[in-house]
N, C-alpha and C positions, 0 to 999 in steps of 0.2 A: 901539388899546388893547384888549386882550382883556377880555371880561366875566368877572366872578367866577362860578364855578359855584355853584349853590344846589341843595341837595337838600331836597325836601319829602316828608315821609311822609304820604300822604293815603289816604282811603277814599272811593270814589265813592258818593255818596248818591242821585243821580238823574241821568237822562239827559234833556236837554231836547229834542234832536233828533238827527239822525245825525252831527253834528259838534260838539256842545256838551254838556258835563256839569257837574254841581256836585259838589264834593268837600269833605270836612272834612279839614283838614291841621293837623299839629302845627306851631305857629308858633315853635318853639324852646324855650328854657329857661322854666321856670315852669309848664309843663303847659298853656299857653294853646293853644286851637285856633281855627282861622280857617276860615270858609266861603269857598270860591273858585269862581268860574265859569271853566271851561277850554274854550277853543275849540281844537280839534285843528288843528295846522298842516298846510297843504297838502291838506286834505280839504274837498271841496265837496259835501256831501250835500244831498238835497232837504229843504226846510223843511216845516213843518206846512202842510197845505193844497195842497202840490204833489204831483204823481204820485210814488208810492213814498215819500213823506215818512214815513208811518206805519211802513212796513217798514224804512226806514233807522234810525229810532229804536229799533225792536224789536231789530234786529241789533246795534247798538252796546250796547244794554242787556244783551243776552245775553252779550256779551264782557266787560263791565266792572262792571256793577251790583253794589254791596255788596262789592266787592273792593278790596284795597289797591293 
């Protein structure tokens, strides 16, 4: 059974590490917004405290922070 497609309009608020971010998304009608944590699929970036963890976070942030 195919899954129904869902489109969320979100703005990235912060980057936790090289493969995880937090975003504010429109939750549909009524103007409600929802905070979501997003883990990027098929990305295994270094975590905090690991070699290159800080650089991985900086790189993802430079690509997506404060952007829709």
